[in-house]
C-alpha positions, 0 to 999 in steps of 0.5 A: 308598691311605692312604700316597698320601693321607698325601703329598698332605697333606704336599705341600699343606701345604709348597705353603701354608707355603712361600710365607709362609717364603720372604716371611719369608725376604725380611723378615728376610734381614739377620739371619743370611740369615732364619734365624729364618723357615727354622727354621719348618720344624719345622712340616712335621714336626709337622703331619704327624706325622713324626719323625726320630729324631736319634743323635749331636750337632751339632759346632758346629765343624764348617765342611761338613755331608756328607748322603747324599740321598733327599728334600727332607724331608732339606733340611727337617729340617736347617733345621729342627733344626741350630743353624747358619745353613746354607749349602747347595750346590745346582745352579744349575737349582733356583734356577730353579724357580718358588717354590721358588727363592726358598727357595734365593735368599733366603737366599743358597745357593749355587748352581753351574752343573755346565755352567760350567768355572769353577763350581768356581772360583764355589763356592770362591769363595762358599763363602769368603764363607759361611764368613766369615760363620760359615755351615755349608756343607751339601752332598750328594755324590751330587748327586742323590737315591737311592732309599732302598735299600741303595746310595749314588749315587757321591759327586761331586768337589764336597765333596772339592775343598771340604774339601780347597782350603779345608781344613774340617773335616767333619761326616758326617750320615747319613738313613735311611728319609727316602725313605720318610718322605715321597716326592715322586715317586711321591707317598707316606709309607711310614713316620713314622719316620726317623733321622739319625746326626750322626757325628763330625766331623774335619779329614781327612788331605788328604795321604792321597789315598783319603780321600774314599773313606774318608768315603764307605766310613764313611758306608755302613758307618753307613748299612747298620747303621741301614737294616737297624735300621729296615728288616730287623729 
């Protein structure tokens, strides 16, 4: 019962403050896409007494942030604490959600239609614009939220195409227990502690046809190590 009550309070806090952030984004979008307003996401963690332990350092030369996905808090966390002006890659349907969609449209995120055969062309074009404006592109290669267990969902091709076509420096980031930190369906908070591991950034050897599978495997190895530390100790 307490887990549900805490989640309800967290949800209400988002519902209350998100419109304020969105309004500020539109007022300040000419300055780094409303970055100042977006960093106010920090309040979510302090208000709800939720803590994400960070292991590793942000690579300021990275161009593509590749992250496993478990919870809406994944986006909230990186908007709050990453020093870069992030440009998220998300499916177009998210931009059509009332209110929340403006949190993506206002800061000029990349919203792609997965059913459009020209979607990859659009993605590459918009990514080039973002990079030219010194923005960090962030993508969830799983495409949707996993259940937060021991397995990742299969990585989709978007991150692979972005990195290889634009020759990008990648920083992998692994999130552990964020689904337990805050879950919207079912609504619950099972823990007040999660972890993010920032792995070493690198530019892959794109001549290796298996580089993307190796990226997924290395991220999963790191994930399992920390998952076991947090959940099975």
